[in-house]
ChimeraX commands (.cxc) that place a marker at each C-alpha (Angstrom):
marker #1 position 100.95,83.41,89.70 radius 0.5
marker #1 position 103.78,83.09,92.21 radius 0.5
marker #1 position 106.28,85.67,93.46 radius 0.5
marker #1 position 109.71,84.70,94.94 radius 0.5
marker #1 position 112.29,87.40,95.80 radius 0.5
marker #1 position 115.82,87.08,96.85 radius 0.5
marker #1 position 118.15,89.99,98.15 radius 0.5
marker #1 position 121.85,89.67,98.76 radius 0.5
marker #1 position 123.06,91.87,101.60 radius 0.5
marker #1 position 126.28,93.12,103.05 radius 0.5
marker #1 position 125.82,90.81,105.96 radius 0.5
marker #1 position 123.56,88.08,104.85 radius 0.5
marker #1 position 120.52,87.21,102.65 radius 0.5
marker #1 position 116.75,87.77,102.56 radius 0.5
marker #1 position 114.27,85.63,100.87 radius 0.5
marker #1 position 110.51,86.57,100.46 radius 0.5
marker #1 position 107.47,85.06,98.76 radius 0.5
marker #1 position 103.62,85.25,98.48 radius 0.5
marker #1 position 101.77,82.29,99.80 radius 0.5
marker #1 position 98.81,81.94,97.40 radius 0.5
marker #1 position 98.61,78.92,95.20 radius 0.5
marker #1 position 95.96,78.19,92.50 radius 0.5
marker #1 position 95.47,75.82,89.60 radius 0.5
marker #1 position 92.61,77.86,87.92 radius 0.5
marker #1 position 89.87,76.16,89.87 radius 0.5
marker #1 position 90.98,76.06,93.56 radius 0.5
marker #1 position 93.14,78.28,95.61 radius 0.5
marker #1 position 95.02,77.63,98.83 radius 0.5
marker #1 position 97.80,79.01,101.10 radius 0.5
marker #1 position 101.11,77.46,101.18 radius 0.5
marker #1 position 104.67,77.99,102.24 radius 0.5
marker #1 position 106.67,78.51,98.98 radius 0.5
marker #1 position 110.02,78.85,100.65 radius 0.5
marker #1 position 111.99,75.61,101.30 radius 0.5
marker #1 position 114.91,75.25,103.68 radius 0.5
marker #1 position 117.85,72.74,103.88 radius 0.5
marker #1 position 119.96,73.32,106.89 radius 0.5
marker #1 position 123.24,71.45,107.54 radius 0.5
marker #1 position 125.65,72.05,110.52 radius 0.5
marker #1 position 127.94,74.28,108.50 radius 0.5
marker #1 position 125.61,75.81,105.84 radius 0.5
marker #1 position 122.11,76.45,104.78 radius 0.5
marker #1 position 120.09,77.10,101.69 radius 0.5
marker #1 position 116.66,78.57,101.16 radius 0.5
marker #1 position 114.78,78.46,97.76 radius 0.5
marker #1 position 111.37,79.03,96.09 radius 0.5
marker #1 position 110.07,78.06,92.73 radius 0.5
marker #1 position 107.60,79.49,90.21 radius 0.5
marker #1 position 105.72,77.41,87.78 radius 0.5
marker #1 position 103.49,74.39,87.93 radius 0.5
marker #1 position 103.21,73.63,91.72 radius 0.5
marker #1 position 103.59,69.82,91.35 radius 0.5
marker #1 position 106.75,70.16,89.25 radius 0.5
marker #1 position 108.15,72.73,91.63 radius 0.5
marker #1 position 107.53,70.26,94.42 radius 0.5
marker #1 position 109.17,67.46,92.53 radius 0.5
marker #1 position 112.28,69.61,92.11 radius 0.5
marker #1 position 112.37,70.57,95.76 radius 0.5
marker #1 position 112.05,66.93,96.93 radius 0.5
marker #1 position 114.80,65.80,94.61 radius 0.5
marker #1 position 117.11,68.72,95.62 radius 0.5
marker #1 position 116.41,68.14,99.37 radius 0.5
marker #1 position 117.50,64.39,99.13 radius 0.5
marker #1 position 120.39,65.20,96.91 radius 0.5
marker #1 position 121.85,67.74,99.47 radius 0.5
marker #1 position 121.83,65.20,102.37 radius 0.5
marker #1 position 125.51,64.22,101.89 radius 0.5
marker #1 position 126.91,67.65,100.75 radius 0.5
marker #1 position 129.42,69.56,102.78 radius 0.5
marker #1 position 129.63,73.31,102.12 radius 0.5
marker #1 position 130.95,73.50,98.64 radius 0.5
marker #1 position 129.08,76.09,96.62 radius 0.5
marker #1 position 130.23,74.63,93.24 radius 0.5
marker #1 position 129.09,71.20,94.19 radius 0.5
marker #1 position 125.65,72.48,95.49 radius 0.5
marker #1 position 125.26,74.47,92.28 radius 0.5
marker #1 position 125.93,71.20,90.27 radius 0.5
marker #1 position 123.40,69.32,92.36 radius 0.5
marker #1 position 120.75,72.02,91.52 radius 0.5
marker #1 position 121.54,71.63,87.79 radius 0.5
marker #1 position 121.18,67.90,87.82 radius 0.5
marker #1 position 117.90,68.25,89.53 radius 0.5
marker #1 position 116.80,70.76,87.02 radius 0.5
marker #1 position 117.80,68.49,84.02 radius 0.5
marker #1 position 115.84,65.64,85.74 radius 0.5
marker #1 position 112.80,67.71,85.98 radius 0.5
marker #1 position 113.18,69.02,82.42 radius 0.5
marker #1 position 113.47,65.32,81.03 radius 0.5
marker #1 position 110.27,64.25,82.96 radius 0.5
marker #1 position 108.25,67.39,82.38 radius 0.5
marker #1 position 109.57,69.01,79.29 radius 0.5
marker #1 position 106.44,71.27,78.74 radius 0.5
marker #1 position 106.47,72.68,82.29 radius 0.5
marker #1 position 109.04,75.33,82.66 radius 0.5
marker #1 position 109.89,76.32,86.21 radius 0.5
marker #1 position 112.14,79.15,87.89 radius 0.5
marker #1 position 113.99,78.95,91.08 radius 0.5
marker #1 position 115.58,81.61,93.37 radius 0.5
marker #1 position 117.84,80.41,95.90 radius 0.5
marker #1 position 120.02,81.85,98.72 radius 0.5
marker #1 position 123.03,79.93,100.11 radius 0.5
marker #1 position 125.23,80.64,103.07 radius 0.5
marker #1 position 128.19,78.98,104.67 radius 0.5
marker #1 position 131.74,79.59,105.87 radius 0.5
marker #1 position 134.97,79.71,103.78 radius 0.5
marker #1 position 137.96,77.47,104.51 radius 0.5
marker #1 position 139.27,80.41,106.49 radius 0.5
marker #1 position 136.03,80.39,108.56 radius 0.5
marker #1 position 134.67,83.65,107.02 radius 0.5
marker #1 position 130.92,83.88,106.28 radius 0.5
marker #1 position 129.94,83.77,102.74 radius 0.5
marker #1 position 126.53,84.15,100.93 radius 0.5
marker #1 position 125.37,83.49,97.30 radius 0.5
marker #1 position 122.14,84.45,95.48 radius 0.5
marker #1 position 121.02,82.22,92.51 radius 0.5
marker #1 position 118.55,82.33,89.77 radius 0.5
marker #1 position 117.81,79.07,87.82 radius 0.5
marker #1 position 115.29,77.59,85.47 radius 0.5
marker #1 position 114.43,74.29,83.90 radius 0.5
marker #1 position 114.72,75.61,80.27 radius 0.5
marker #1 position 118.42,76.15,80.37 radius 0.5
marker #1 position 119.21,74.07,83.47 radius 0.5
marker #1 position 121.75,76.71,84.40 radius 0.5
marker #1 position 122.31,78.09,87.88 radius 0.5
marker #1 position 123.44,81.63,87.54 radius 0.5
marker #1 position 124.92,83.92,90.40 radius 0.5
marker #1 position 123.12,87.14,91.06 radius 0.5
marker #1 position 124.99,90.03,92.58 radius 0.5
marker #1 position 122.25,92.01,94.21 radius 0.5
marker #1 position 118.72,90.76,93.83 radius 0.5
marker #1 position 116.50,88.60,91.69 radius 0.5
marker #1 position 112.88,87.33,91.37 radius 0.5
marker #1 position 110.87,84.65,89.87 radius 0.5
marker #1 position 107.15,84.43,89.00 radius 0.5
marker #1 position 104.76,82.89,86.63 radius 0.5
marker #1 position 103.71,86.23,85.37 radius 0.5
marker #1 position 105.14,89.65,84.70 radius 0.5
marker #1 position 107.72,90.97,87.35 radius 0.5
marker #1 position 108.16,94.32,85.75 radius 0.5
marker #1 position 106.74,96.12,88.67 radius 0.5
marker #1 position 109.03,94.41,91.20 radius 0.5
marker #1 position 112.03,95.05,89.00 radius 0.5
marker #1 position 111.12,98.74,88.69 radius 0.5
marker #1 position 110.77,99.24,92.40 radius 0.5
marker #1 position 114.04,97.24,93.04 radius 0.5
marker #1 position 116.09,99.09,90.49 radius 0.5
marker #1 position 114.92,102.53,91.87 radius 0.5
marker #1 position 115.50,101.58,95.58 radius 0.5
marker #1 position 118.42,99.02,95.95 radius 0.5
marker #1 position 120.72,101.08,93.67 radius 0.5
marker #1 position 120.03,104.25,95.79 radius 0.5
marker #1 position 121.86,102.70,98.77 radius 0.5
marker #1 position 125.46,103.98,98.92 radius 0.5
marker #1 position 126.65,100.40,99.67 radius 0.5
marker #1 position 125.18,96.90,99.73 radius 0.5
marker #1 position 121.99,96.97,101.76 radius 0.5
marker #1 position 121.92,95.35,105.32 radius 0.5
marker #1 position 119.64,92.53,106.21 radius 0.5
marker #1 position 117.44,94.98,108.31 radius 0.5
marker #1 position 116.99,97.19,105.22 radius 0.5
marker #1 position 116.42,94.29,102.90 radius 0.5
marker #1 position 113.78,92.95,105.12 radius 0.5
marker #1 position 111.77,96.09,104.72 radius 0.5
marker #1 position 112.40,96.23,100.92 radius 0.5
marker #1 position 111.41,92.62,100.45 radius 0.5
marker #1 position 108.27,92.86,102.32 radius 0.5
marker #1 position 107.33,96.16,100.53 radius 0.5
marker #1 position 108.01,94.83,97.08 radius 0.5
marker #1 position 106.12,91.67,97.74 radius 0.5
marker #1 position 103.16,93.82,99.07 radius 0.5
marker #1 position 103.14,95.74,95.78 radius 0.5
marker #1 position 103.05,92.45,93.71 radius 0.5
marker #1 position 100.05,91.18,95.86 radius 0.5
marker #1 position 98.22,94.35,95.23 radius 0.5
marker #1 position 98.95,94.81,91.54 radius 0.5
marker #1 position 99.91,91.44,89.97 radius 0.5
marker #1 position 97.21,88.87,89.17 radius 0.5
marker #1 position 97.29,85.82,91.25 radius 0.5
marker #1 position 99.76,86.96,93.96 radius 0.5
marker #1 position 98.39,87.02,97.40 radius 0.5
marker #1 position 98.20,85.60,100.84 radius 0.5
marker #1 position 100.47,86.34,103.83 radius 0.5
marker #1 position 104.04,87.28,103.00 radius 0.5
marker #1 position 106.59,84.69,103.92 radius 0.5
marker #1 position 110.15,85.84,104.73 radius 0.5
marker #1 position 113.34,84.00,105.79 radius 0.5
marker #1 position 116.56,85.76,106.41 radius 0.5
marker #1 position 120.19,84.88,107.45 radius 0.5
marker #1 position 122.75,87.30,108.83 radius 0.5
marker #1 position 126.47,86.66,109.52 radius 0.5
marker #1 position 125.90,87.17,113.34 radius 0.5
marker #1 position 123.64,84.18,113.62 radius 0.5
marker #1 position 124.44,82.02,110.42 radius 0.5
marker #1 position 121.16,80.34,110.34 radius 0.5
marker #1 position 117.81,80.85,108.50 radius 0.5
marker #1 position 115.30,82.64,110.68 radius 0.5
marker #1 position 111.64,83.29,109.83 radius 0.5
marker #1 position 110.41,86.92,110.06 radius 0.5
marker #1 position 107.46,86.65,112.37 radius 0.5
marker #1 position 104.00,87.67,111.11 radius 0.5
marker #1 position 103.64,90.64,113.47 radius 0.5
marker #1 position 106.99,92.15,112.11 radius 0.5
marker #1 position 105.80,91.63,108.52 radius 0.5
marker #1 position 102.65,93.38,109.35 radius 0.5
marker #1 position 104.51,96.23,111.00 radius 0.5
marker #1 position 106.66,96.76,108.00 radius 0.5
marker #1 position 103.53,96.77,105.65 radius 0.5
marker #1 position 101.99,99.32,107.87 radius 0.5
marker #1 position 105.07,101.67,107.70 radius 0.5
marker #1 position 105.65,101.25,104.00 radius 0.5
marker #1 position 102.06,101.51,102.62 radius 0.5
marker #1 position 101.08,101.24,99.06 radius 0.5
marker #1 position 98.77,104.21,99.56 radius 0.5
marker #1 position 101.88,106.49,100.01 radius 0.5
marker #1 position 103.40,104.97,96.93 radius 0.5
marker #1 position 100.44,105.87,94.86 radius 0.5
marker #1 position 100.18,109.36,96.29 radius 0.5
marker #1 position 103.84,109.96,95.43 radius 0.5
marker #1 position 103.26,108.82,91.81 radius 0.5
marker #1 position 100.20,111.08,91.68 radius 0.5
marker #1 position 102.26,113.95,93.14 radius 0.5
marker #1 position 105.02,113.36,90.57 radius 0.5
marker #1 position 102.53,113.45,87.79 radius 0.5
marker #1 position 100.75,116.58,88.89 radius 0.5
marker #1 position 104.01,118.40,89.26 radius 0.5
marker #1 position 105.07,117.41,85.74 radius 0.5
marker #1 position 101.61,118.42,84.28 radius 0.5
marker #1 position 102.01,121.90,86.00 radius 0.5
marker #1 position 105.52,122.38,84.56 radius 0.5
marker #1 position 104.15,121.27,81.12 radius 0.5
marker #1 position 101.34,123.81,81.29 radius 0.5
marker #1 position 103.63,126.69,82.39 radius 0.5
marker #1 position 105.89,126.09,79.36 radius 0.5
marker #1 position 103.13,126.30,76.78 radius 0.5
marker link #1:1,2 radius 0.2
marker link #1:2,3 radius 0.2
marker link #1:3,4 radius 0.2
marker link #1:4,5 radius 0.2
marker link #1:5,6 radius 0.2
marker link #1:6,7 radius 0.2
marker link #1:7,8 radius 0.2
marker link #1:8,9 radius 0.2
marker link #1:9,10 radius 0.2
marker link #1:10,11 radius 0.2
marker link #1:11,12 radius 0.2
marker link #1:12,13 radius 0.2
marker link #1:13,14 radius 0.2
marker link #1:14,15 radius 0.2
marker link #1:15,16 radius 0.2
marker link #1:16,17 radius 0.2
marker link #1:17,18 radius 0.2
marker link #1:18,19 radius 0.2
marker link #1:19,20 radius 0.2
marker link #1:20,21 radius 0.2
marker link #1:21,22 radius 0.2
marker link #1:22,23 radius 0.2
marker link #1:23,24 radius 0.2
marker link #1:24,25 radius 0.2
marker link #1:25,26 radius 0.2
marker link #1:26,27 radius 0.2
marker link #1:27,28 radius 0.2
marker link #1:28,29 radius 0.2
marker link #1:29,30 radius 0.2
marker link #1:30,31 radius 0.2
marker link #1:31,32 radius 0.2
marker link #1:32,33 radius 0.2
marker link #1:33,34 radius 0.2
marker link #1:34,35 radius 0.2
marker link #1:35,36 radius 0.2
marker link #1:36,37 radius 0.2
marker link #1:37,38 radius 0.2
marker link #1:38,39 radius 0.2
marker link #1:39,40 radius 0.2
marker link #1:40,41 radius 0.2
marker link #1:41,42 radius 0.2
marker link #1:42,43 radius 0.2
marker link #1:43,44 radius 0.2
marker link #1:44,45 radius 0.2
marker link #1:45,46 radius 0.2
marker link #1:46,47 radius 0.2
marker link #1:47,48 radius 0.2
marker link #1:48,49 radius 0.2
marker link #1:49,50 radius 0.2
marker link #1:50,51 radius 0.2
marker link #1:51,52 radius 0.2
marker link #1:52,53 radius 0.2
marker link #1:53,54 radius 0.2
marker link #1:54,55 radius 0.2
marker link #1:55,56 radius 0.2
marker link #1:56,57 radius 0.2
marker link #1:57,58 radius 0.2
marker link #1:58,59 radius 0.2
marker link #1:59,60 radius 0.2
marker link #1:60,61 radius 0.2
marker link #1:61,62 radius 0.2
marker link #1:62,63 radius 0.2
marker link #1:63,64 radius 0.2
marker link #1:64,65 radius 0.2
marker link #1:65,66 radius 0.2
marker link #1:66,67 radius 0.2
marker link #1:67,68 radius 0.2
marker link #1:68,69 radius 0.2
marker link #1:69,70 radius 0.2
marker link #1:70,71 radius 0.2
marker link #1:71,72 radius 0.2
marker link #1:72,73 radius 0.2
marker link #1:73,74 radius 0.2
marker link #1:74,75 radius 0.2
marker link #1:75,76 radius 0.2
marker link #1:76,77 radius 0.2
marker link #1:77,78 radius 0.2
marker link #1:78,79 radius 0.2
marker link #1:79,80 radius 0.2
marker link #1:80,81 radius 0.2
marker link #1:81,82 radius 0.2
marker link #1:82,83 radius 0.2
marker link #1:83,84 radius 0.2
marker link #1:84,85 radius 0.2
marker link #1:85,86 radius 0.2
marker link #1:86,87 radius 0.2
marker link #1:87,88 radius 0.2
marker link #1:88,89 radius 0.2
marker link #1:89,90 radius 0.2
marker link #1:90,91 radius 0.2
marker link #1:91,92 radius 0.2
marker link #1:92,93 radius 0.2
marker link #1:93,94 radius 0.2
marker link #1:94,95 radius 0.2
marker link #1:95,96 radius 0.2
marker link #1:96,97 radius 0.2
marker link #1:97,98 radius 0.2
marker link #1:98,99 radius 0.2
marker link #1:99,100 radius 0.2
marker link #1:100,101 radius 0.2
marker link #1:101,102 radius 0.2
marker link #1:102,103 radius 0.2
marker link #1:103,104 radius 0.2
marker link #1:104,105 radius 0.2
marker link #1:105,106 radius 0.2
marker link #1:106,107 radius 0.2
marker link #1:107,108 radius 0.2
marker link #1:108,109 radius 0.2
marker link #1:109,110 radius 0.2
marker link #1:110,111 radius 0.2
marker link #1:111,112 radius 0.2
marker link #1:112,113 radius 0.2
marker link #1:113,114 radius 0.2
marker link #1:114,115 radius 0.2
marker link #1:115,116 radius 0.2
marker link #1:116,117 radius 0.2
marker link #1:117,118 radius 0.2
marker link #1:118,119 radius 0.2
marker link #1:119,120 radius 0.2
marker link #1:120,121 radius 0.2
marker link #1:121,122 radius 0.2
marker link #1:122,123 radius 0.2
marker link #1:123,124 radius 0.2
marker link #1:124,125 radius 0.2
marker link #1:125,126 radius 0.2
marker link #1:126,127 radius 0.2
marker link #1:127,128 radius 0.2
marker link #1:128,129 radius 0.2
marker link #1:129,130 radius 0.2
marker link #1:130,131 radius 0.2
marker link #1:131,132 radius 0.2
marker link #1:132,133 radius 0.2
marker link #1:133,134 radius 0.2
marker link #1:134,135 radius 0.2
marker link #1:135,136 radius 0.2
marker link #1:136,137 radius 0.2
marker link #1:137,138 radius 0.2
marker link #1:138,139 radius 0.2
marker link #1:139,140 radius 0.2
marker link #1:140,141 radius 0.2
marker link #1:141,142 radius 0.2
marker link #1:142,143 radius 0.2
marker link #1:143,144 radius 0.2
marker link #1:144,145 radius 0.2
marker link #1:145,146 radius 0.2
marker link #1:146,147 radius 0.2
marker link #1:147,148 radius 0.2
marker link #1:148,149 radius 0.2
marker link #1:149,150 radius 0.2
marker link #1:150,151 radius 0.2
marker link #1:151,152 radius 0.2
marker link #1:152,153 radius 0.2
marker link #1:153,154 radius 0.2
marker link #1:154,155 radius 0.2
marker link #1:155,156 radius 0.2
marker link #1:156,157 radius 0.2
marker link #1:157,158 radius 0.2
marker link #1:158,159 radius 0.2
marker link #1:159,160 radius 0.2
marker link #1:160,161 radius 0.2
marker link #1:161,162 radius 0.2
marker link #1:162,163 radius 0.2
marker link #1:163,164 radius 0.2
marker link #1:164,165 radius 0.2
marker link #1:165,166 radius 0.2
marker link #1:166,167 radius 0.2
marker link #1:167,168 radius 0.2
marker link #1:168,169 radius 0.2
marker link #1:169,170 radius 0.2
marker link #1:170,171 radius 0.2
marker link #1:171,172 radius 0.2
marker link #1:172,173 radius 0.2
marker link #1:173,174 radius 0.2
marker link #1:174,175 radius 0.2
marker link #1:175,176 radius 0.2
marker link #1:176,177 radius 0.2
marker link #1:177,178 radius 0.2
marker link #1:178,179 radius 0.2
marker link #1:179,180 radius 0.2
marker link #1:180,181 radius 0.2
marker link #1:181,182 radius 0.2
marker link #1:182,183 radius 0.2
marker link #1:183,184 radius 0.2
marker link #1:184,185 radius 0.2
marker link #1:185,186 radius 0.2
marker link #1:186,187 radius 0.2
marker link #1:187,188 radius 0.2
marker link #1:188,189 radius 0.2
marker link #1:189,190 radius 0.2
marker link #1:190,191 radius 0.2
marker link #1:191,192 radius 0.2
marker link #1:192,193 radius 0.2
marker link #1:193,194 radius 0.2
marker link #1:194,195 radius 0.2
marker link #1:195,196 radius 0.2
marker link #1:196,197 radius 0.2
marker link #1:197,198 radius 0.2
marker link #1:198,199 radius 0.2
marker link #1:199,200 radius 0.2
marker link #1:200,201 radius 0.2
marker link #1:201,202 radius 0.2
marker link #1:202,203 radius 0.2
marker link #1:203,204 radius 0.2
marker link #1:204,205 radius 0.2
marker link #1:205,206 radius 0.2
marker link #1:206,207 radius 0.2
marker link #1:207,208 radius 0.2
marker link #1:208,209 radius 0.2
marker link #1:209,210 radius 0.2
marker link #1:210,211 radius 0.2
marker link #1:211,212 radius 0.2
marker link #1:212,213 radius 0.2
marker link #1:213,214 radius 0.2
marker link #1:214,215 radius 0.2
marker link #1:215,216 radius 0.2
marker link #1:216,217 radius 0.2
marker link #1:217,218 radius 0.2
marker link #1:218,219 radius 0.2
marker link #1:219,220 radius 0.2
marker link #1:220,221 radius 0.2
marker link #1:221,222 radius 0.2
marker link #1:222,223 radius 0.2
marker link #1:223,224 radius 0.2
marker link #1:224,225 radius 0.2
marker link #1:225,226 radius 0.2
marker link #1:226,227 radius 0.2
marker link #1:227,228 radius 0.2
marker link #1:228,229 radius 0.2
marker link #1:229,230 radius 0.2
marker link #1:230,231 radius 0.2
marker link #1:231,232 radius 0.2
marker link #1:232,233 radius 0.2
marker link #1:233,234 radius 0.2
view
């Protein structure tokens, strides 16, 4: 299984992914996030599904973006063309893509967009806050995100989203089958306007602060409190 996560922020984007790849026989660690950086814009994406088909899509998308200036509509169209090509060649292998795109408007203002796409519909849809892709059940990730992101009184910042992205990926690595390896993270904020990797020591620091043990203890505490209330009301 693969887990890819994208979070749109008030001042940029965060992309996170696990790094374990397996075919049912062998397992290896890979970087599932791909970058395409141009002078005026940059895009980061990751795919879930058959690894070789995802790689085919990534290679074709990379080459097709070489001549593109920052025009989000044209970049979206390129992605959809690449998805249709993959669907035609590999109709039985459905893949999902999460992508984050940044650039500057004609008025030189920073812009960022988050996308979810798949080879079944060949449609690239804009996501307002966050989205994920995986070859298994992402219900746990969606549960955590829906109960954390929405609690912020505004759009989350890149700094907040980095912690959230690492934490959600850690939970998926612990509880979802086949998700594992080091967490890979790239982010962009409007102060730098470039994709930057979150270094491994910083990832480890966030994982140490936001532990799954505390999450489990919180759930247990919630359950015990509810049980006590139920017994008192009998």
